[in-house]
C-alpha positions as CSV (number, residue, x, y, z in Angstrom):
1,M,23.8,-24.3,-6.4
2,T,23.0,-21.4,-4.1
3,R,19.5,-20.0,-4.5
4,I,18.8,-16.4,-3.6
5,L,15.3,-14.9,-3.3
6,L,15.3,-11.2,-4.0
7,A,12.2,-9.6,-2.4
8,P,12.7,-5.9,-2.0
9,D,10.2,-3.1,-1.8
10,K,10.6,0.0,-4.0
11,F,13.2,2.6,-3.3
12,K,10.7,5.5,-3.4
13,G,11.7,8.3,-5.7
14,S,14.4,6.2,-7.3
15,L,13.6,2.7,-8.4
16,S,10.6,0.3,-8.5
17,A,10.8,-2.9,-6.4
18,A,11.3,-4.9,-9.6
19,E,14.2,-2.6,-10.7
20,V,15.8,-2.9,-7.3
21,A,15.6,-6.7,-7.5
22,R,17.0,-6.8,-11.0
23,A,20.0,-4.5,-10.1
24,L,20.8,-6.7,-7.1
25,A,20.6,-9.9,-9.2
26,E,23.0,-8.4,-11.8
27,G,25.5,-7.6,-9.1
28,L,25.2,-11.0,-7.5
29,V,25.8,-13.1,-10.6
30,A,28.5,-10.7,-11.9
31,V,30.8,-12.2,-9.3
32,D,29.4,-15.8,-9.3
33,P,27.4,-16.7,-12.5
34,S,26.4,-20.0,-10.9
35,L,24.1,-18.3,-8.4
36,E,20.4,-18.9,-9.0
37,T,18.5,-15.6,-8.4
38,V,14.7,-15.4,-8.1
39,C,13.2,-11.9,-8.2
40,L,10.0,-11.5,-6.3
41,P,9.4,-7.8,-5.5
42,V,7.1,-7.0,-2.6
43,A,5.0,-4.1,-1.2
44,D,3.4,-3.3,2.0
45,G,-0.1,-2.5,0.7
46,G,0.7,0.9,-0.8
47,D,1.9,1.8,-4.3
48,G,3.6,-1.2,-5.9
49,T,1.1,-3.7,-4.6
50,V,-0.5,-4.4,-8.0
51,D,3.0,-4.6,-9.6
52,A,4.1,-7.1,-7.0
53,A,1.1,-9.3,-7.8
54,V,1.6,-9.0,-11.5
55,T,5.3,-9.9,-11.2
56,A,4.2,-13.0,-9.3
57,G,2.1,-14.1,-12.2
58,W,-1.3,-12.4,-11.8
59,D,-2.9,-10.8,-14.8
60,R,-2.9,-7.0,-15.1
61,V,-6.2,-5.5,-16.1
62,A,-6.1,-1.9,-17.4
63,V,-8.9,0.5,-16.5
64,T,-9.5,4.3,-16.6
65,C,-10.9,6.1,-13.5
66,S,-11.3,9.5,-12.0
67,G,-8.2,10.6,-10.2
68,P,-8.3,12.2,-6.7
69,T,-9.6,15.5,-8.1
70,G,-11.6,14.2,-11.0
71,E,-9.1,14.1,-13.8
72,A,-8.9,10.9,-15.9
73,V,-6.2,8.4,-14.7
74,D,-5.1,5.3,-16.5
75,T,-4.5,2.6,-13.9
76,S,-4.8,-1.1,-13.5
77,Y,-5.6,-3.9,-11.0
78,A,-4.3,-7.5,-10.7
79,R,-6.6,-10.5,-11.3
80,R,-6.2,-14.2,-10.6
81,G,-9.3,-16.4,-10.7
82,D,-12.0,-14.8,-8.6
83,T,-9.7,-12.5,-6.7
84,A,-8.7,-8.9,-7.7
85,V,-6.0,-6.8,-6.1
86,V,-6.8,-3.1,-6.2
87,E,-4.4,-0.3,-5.2
88,L,-5.7,3.0,-3.9
89,A,-2.5,4.8,-4.6
90,S,-2.6,4.1,-8.3
91,A,-6.1,5.4,-8.7
92,V,-6.6,8.3,-6.2
93,G,-3.2,8.6,-4.5
94,L,-1.3,11.7,-3.4
95,E,1.2,11.3,-6.3
96,L,-1.7,11.6,-8.8
97,L,-2.7,15.2,-7.7
98,P,-2.3,17.4,-10.8
99,G,0.8,19.4,-10.5
100,G,1.2,18.1,-7.0
101,R,-1.5,20.6,-5.8
102,S,-3.5,19.3,-2.9
103,D,-7.2,19.6,-2.6
104,A,-7.8,18.5,1.0
105,L,-11.5,19.3,1.0
106,G,-12.4,18.1,-2.5
107,A,-10.2,15.1,-3.1
108,S,-12.2,11.9,-3.3
109,T,-12.0,8.1,-3.5
110,F,-14.6,7.9,-6.3
111,G,-11.9,6.6,-8.7
112,L,-11.1,3.7,-6.3
113,G,-14.7,2.7,-6.4
114,T,-14.7,2.7,-10.2
115,V,-11.7,0.3,-10.2
116,I,-13.5,-2.0,-7.7
117,A,-16.7,-1.9,-9.7
118,H,-14.8,-2.9,-12.9
119,A,-13.3,-5.9,-11.0
120,L,-16.7,-6.9,-9.7
121,E,-18.4,-6.6,-13.1
122,A,-15.6,-8.8,-14.5
123,G,-16.5,-11.5,-12.0
124,A,-14.2,-11.0,-9.1
125,D,-15.9,-11.9,-5.7
126,R,-12.9,-11.3,-3.5
127,I,-11.4,-7.8,-3.6
128,V,-8.1,-7.0,-1.8
129,V,-7.6,-3.3,-1.5
130,G,-4.1,-1.8,-0.7
131,L,-4.9,1.4,1.2
132,G,-1.6,3.3,1.2
133,G,-1.0,6.8,-0.2
134,S,-4.4,8.4,-0.1
135,A,-4.9,12.0,-1.2
136,S,-8.3,12.4,0.3
137,T,-10.2,12.4,3.6
138,D,-13.7,11.4,2.6
139,G,-14.3,8.4,4.7
140,G,-14.6,6.2,1.7
141,A,-17.7,8.1,0.6
142,G,-16.6,8.5,-3.0
143,M,-15.7,4.9,-3.3
144,L,-19.2,3.9,-2.1
145,T,-21.0,6.3,-4.5
146,A,-19.0,4.8,-7.4
147,L,-20.4,1.4,-6.2
148,G,-24.0,2.7,-6.4
149,A,-24.7,4.3,-3.0
150,R,-26.1,7.9,-2.8
151,I,-25.2,10.7,-0.4
152,L,-27.9,13.3,-0.3
153,D,-28.3,16.9,1.0
154,A,-31.4,18.4,2.6
155,D,-32.9,19.0,-0.9
156,G,-32.4,15.4,-1.9
157,N,-29.5,16.2,-4.3
158,D,-26.3,14.3,-4.4
159,V,-23.6,16.1,-2.5
160,A,-20.3,17.0,-4.2
161,R,-17.3,14.7,-3.9
162,G,-14.7,15.2,-1.1
163,G,-14.7,15.2,2.7
164,G,-15.6,18.9,2.9
165,A,-18.9,18.5,1.2
166,L,-20.0,15.8,3.7
167,R,-20.7,18.6,6.2
168,G,-23.9,19.3,4.2
169,A,-25.0,15.6,3.8
170,V,-28.1,14.4,5.6
171,Q,-28.7,10.9,4.2
172,L,-26.7,7.8,3.0
173,D,-28.9,5.7,0.7
174,V,-27.3,2.2,0.1
175,S,-30.3,0.7,-1.6
176,G,-28.6,1.1,-5.0
177,L,-25.4,-0.5,-4.0
178,M,-24.2,-3.0,-6.6
179,P,-25.4,-6.5,-5.6
180,S,-21.9,-7.9,-6.4
181,A,-20.5,-5.4,-3.9
182,R,-22.9,-6.6,-1.3
183,N,-21.9,-10.2,-1.9
184,A,-18.1,-9.9,-2.4
185,V,-15.5,-10.5,0.3
186,F,-13.4,-7.3,0.9
187,E,-9.9,-7.4,2.5
188,L,-8.0,-4.2,3.3
189,A,-4.2,-4.3,3.3
190,C,-3.6,-1.8,6.1
191,D,-1.2,-1.1,8.9
192,V,-2.9,2.0,10.5
193,D,-4.7,1.6,13.8
194,N,-6.2,5.1,14.0
195,P,-10.0,5.5,14.5
196,L,-12.0,7.6,12.1
197,L,-12.6,10.6,14.5
198,G,-10.9,12.7,17.1
199,R,-7.3,13.7,17.9
200,T,-5.9,10.5,16.6
201,G,-8.4,10.2,13.7
202,A,-8.2,10.4,9.9
203,A,-8.4,14.2,9.6
204,A,-6.3,15.2,12.6
205,V,-3.4,12.9,12.0
206,Y,-3.2,12.6,8.2
207,G,-5.0,15.7,7.0
208,P,-1.9,17.9,7.2
209,Q,0.0,15.4,5.0
210,K,-2.7,16.0,2.4
211,G,-2.4,19.8,2.5
212,A,-5.1,20.6,5.0
213,G,-4.6,23.8,7.0
214,P,-6.1,24.4,10.5
215,Q,-9.5,25.6,9.1
216,E,-9.7,22.8,6.6
217,L,-8.9,20.3,9.4
218,L,-11.9,21.5,11.3
219,Y,-14.1,21.2,8.2
220,L,-12.8,17.7,7.5
221,E,-13.4,16.6,11.1
222,H,-16.9,18.0,10.9
223,G,-17.5,16.2,7.6
224,M,-16.2,12.9,9.1
225,R,-18.5,13.2,12.1
226,Q,-21.5,13.9,9.9
227,W,-20.5,11.0,7.7
228,A,-20.2,8.6,10.7
229,Y,-23.6,9.7,11.8
230,L,-25.1,9.0,8.3
231,V,-23.5,5.6,8.1
232,R,-24.7,4.6,11.5
233,N,-28.2,5.5,10.6
234,A,-27.9,3.5,7.3
235,I,-26.4,0.3,8.7
236,G,-27.7,0.4,12.3
237,R,-24.3,0.4,14.1
238,D,-21.4,2.7,14.7
239,V,-17.9,1.4,13.8
240,S,-16.1,4.8,13.7
241,G,-14.3,4.0,16.9
242,L,-12.7,0.8,15.7
243,A,-9.0,0.8,15.3
244,G,-8.0,1.2,11.7
245,T,-11.1,2.9,10.4
246,G,-9.1,6.1,10.0
247,A,-6.8,4.5,7.4
248,A,-6.5,6.2,4.0
249,G,-8.5,9.2,5.0
250,G,-11.2,7.0,6.5
251,T,-11.6,4.8,3.4
252,A,-11.3,1.9,5.7
253,F,-14.3,3.1,7.7
254,G,-16.5,3.2,4.6
255,A,-15.3,-0.2,3.5
256,I,-15.6,-1.9,6.9
257,A,-19.0,-0.3,7.8
258,V,-20.8,-0.7,4.4
259,L,-18.9,-3.5,2.6
260,G,-18.1,-5.6,5.6
261,A,-14.4,-5.4,4.8
262,V,-11.8,-6.9,7.1
263,A,-8.4,-5.2,7.7
264,K,-5.2,-7.2,7.6
265,P,-1.5,-6.2,7.9
266,G,-0.3,-5.0,4.5
267,I,2.9,-6.9,4.1
268,E,1.3,-10.2,5.3
269,T,-1.5,-9.7,2.8
270,V,1.0,-9.1,-0.1
271,L,3.2,-12.1,0.9
272,E,0.1,-14.3,0.8
273,L,-1.0,-13.0,-2.6
274,I,2.4,-13.6,-4.2
275,D,2.9,-17.0,-2.5
276,F,6.1,-15.9,-0.8
277,A,6.1,-19.1,1.3
278,G,6.2,-21.2,-1.8
279,A,9.1,-19.1,-3.2
280,L,11.0,-19.6,0.1
281,A,11.1,-23.3,-0.5
282,G,14.7,-24.2,-1.4
283,A,16.0,-20.7,-0.9
284,D,19.4,-20.4,0.8
285,L,19.2,-16.6,1.3
286,V,16.6,-13.8,1.1
287,V,17.6,-10.2,0.2
288,T,15.0,-7.6,1.0
289,G,15.0,-3.8,1.6
290,E,13.5,-0.4,0.9
291,G,14.6,3.2,0.4
292,S,14.9,4.1,4.1
293,L,15.3,1.5,6.8
294,D,14.3,3.3,10.0
295,E,12.1,3.0,13.1
296,Q,8.9,2.9,11.0
297,S,10.3,-0.1,9.2
298,L,10.1,-2.1,12.4
299,Y,6.3,-1.7,12.5
300,G,4.7,-3.4,9.6
301,K,7.0,-2.3,6.7
302,A,8.0,-4.7,4.0
303,P,11.6,-5.7,4.9
304,I,10.7,-6.7,8.4
305,G,7.6,-8.6,7.3
306,V,9.8,-10.5,4.7
307,A,12.4,-11.1,7.4
308,H,9.9,-12.6,9.8
309,A,8.5,-14.9,7.2
310,A,11.9,-16.0,6.2
311,R,13.0,-16.6,9.8
312,E,10.0,-18.9,10.3
313,A,11.3,-20.9,7.4
314,G,14.8,-20.9,8.7
315,V,16.2,-18.8,5.8
316,P,18.7,-16.0,6.6
317,V,18.0,-12.5,5.4
318,I,20.1,-9.6,4.3
319,T,18.7,-6.1,4.0
320,V,19.6,-3.4,1.5
321,A,18.5,0.2,1.9
322,G,19.2,3.6,0.5
323,R,19.8,4.7,4.0
324,S,19.6,2.9,7.3
325,V,19.5,4.1,10.9
326,I,18.9,0.7,12.4
327,G,21.9,-1.1,13.8
328,L,22.6,-4.7,12.9
329,D,22.2,-5.8,16.5
330,R,18.6,-4.8,16.4
331,L,18.1,-6.2,13.0
332,R,19.5,-9.5,14.1
333,T,16.5,-10.0,16.4
334,H,14.4,-10.1,13.3
335,G,16.4,-12.8,11.6
336,I,18.6,-10.4,9.6
337,V,22.3,-11.4,9.3
338,A,23.7,-8.5,7.4
339,S,22.6,-5.0,6.3
340,Y,23.9,-2.7,3.5
341,A,23.1,0.9,2.8
342,L,23.7,2.8,-0.4
343,A,24.6,5.8,1.7
344,D,27.7,4.0,2.8
345,L,28.9,3.9,-0.8
346,E,27.6,7.4,-1.8
347,P,26.8,9.8,1.0
348,D,25.3,12.4,-1.2
349,P,21.5,11.5,-1.2
350,R,20.9,13.1,-4.6
351,I,23.6,11.1,-6.3
352,S,22.7,8.0,-4.4
353,M,19.1,8.2,-5.6
354,R,20.1,9.0,-9.1
355,D,22.6,6.2,-9.3
356,A,20.7,3.7,-7.2
357,A,20.9,0.9,-9.8
358,R,24.6,1.2,-10.1
359,L,25.1,1.2,-6.4
360,L,22.7,-1.8,-5.9
361,R,24.8,-3.7,-8.4
362,E,27.8,-2.9,-6.3
363,V,26.0,-4.1,-3.2
364,G,25.1,-7.3,-5.0
365,R,28.7,-7.9,-5.8
366,M,29.6,-7.2,-2.1
367,I,27.0,-9.7,-0.9
368,T,28.4,-12.4,-3.2
369,T,32.0,-11.8,-2.1
370,T,31.4,-11.2,1.6
371,N,28.3,-13.2,2.6
372,I,27.9,-16.0,0.1
373,S,31.5,-16.9,-0.8
374,E,32.5,-16.9,2.9
375,G,29.3,-18.7,4.0
376,I,26.0,-17.2,5.0
377,S,25.7,-16.7,8.8
């Protein structure tokens, strides 16, 4: 019996990773019911990370937190044993901005800290944080205040949330930090190597994506410089120049500096959490993919990470994407033997996104007919 491991990421704006895997599986077995399909959706550390863990057997824990601009958000994290997987995007992400209206200066990571605190209070002592999709540029300040730290102005008052308010901060007090936060192991699923400050820093590079105009970018950079100064005074060292501290609006900076977090590649972290290596055992083929297979995919995105892991195990890989601009010759160097794009079946992107499940079922049938029936090579 041929065993096929379906490990796609989401098709953003169209289907979740689990829905992609399910549609492909339906197409595969429609042609050959004897095929054994195993659905193991993946993520690269952004939105979908918690869902991937839950699908792999982790427990989902519901929690309510403050969204990026303070509104209540119902979210969840994944828990297995003493490890919790927390996803920034589902707590304080860009897609949670009310009405899609950005608040570059006021958006905060406070809600992320609330979710982490919940996991710590429930007994987790290893926290894995997926950092993709941030709506804020606050250097992780909000997250740390939710964990008990205080950020004070010249009058000894707590400063407002958001990166803009940090311009008026004069002291970081970490004495009230939760003991469990001090003792826990923090890992960041992150593929960004930007530092916190400067032309390649959190504000300059990612601020415009969060709605910051030229003047707001200046305010945010000022806020991040002041924040870096306060953190250095509080912990006795400056880590703002380290690669990756600019990730998620500088959230990585706060986590690395104050919580002792260690950053790891997103897809590698997720594959370890869902025991992808174990699922590979006995697989004859892996099918992976994402909405857009492009140059960015070659640098830490889920399909290539899956392909590399499968190649090490000697298992061939097929990719499926909504659209693809990477030729098969280049993909073959990553262990990929065939590649399909929904755009080849339906060139209108609006229709392709709307009918993605139907098109994926068709691709599944094509894989069975062309690649499996004729032998995987």
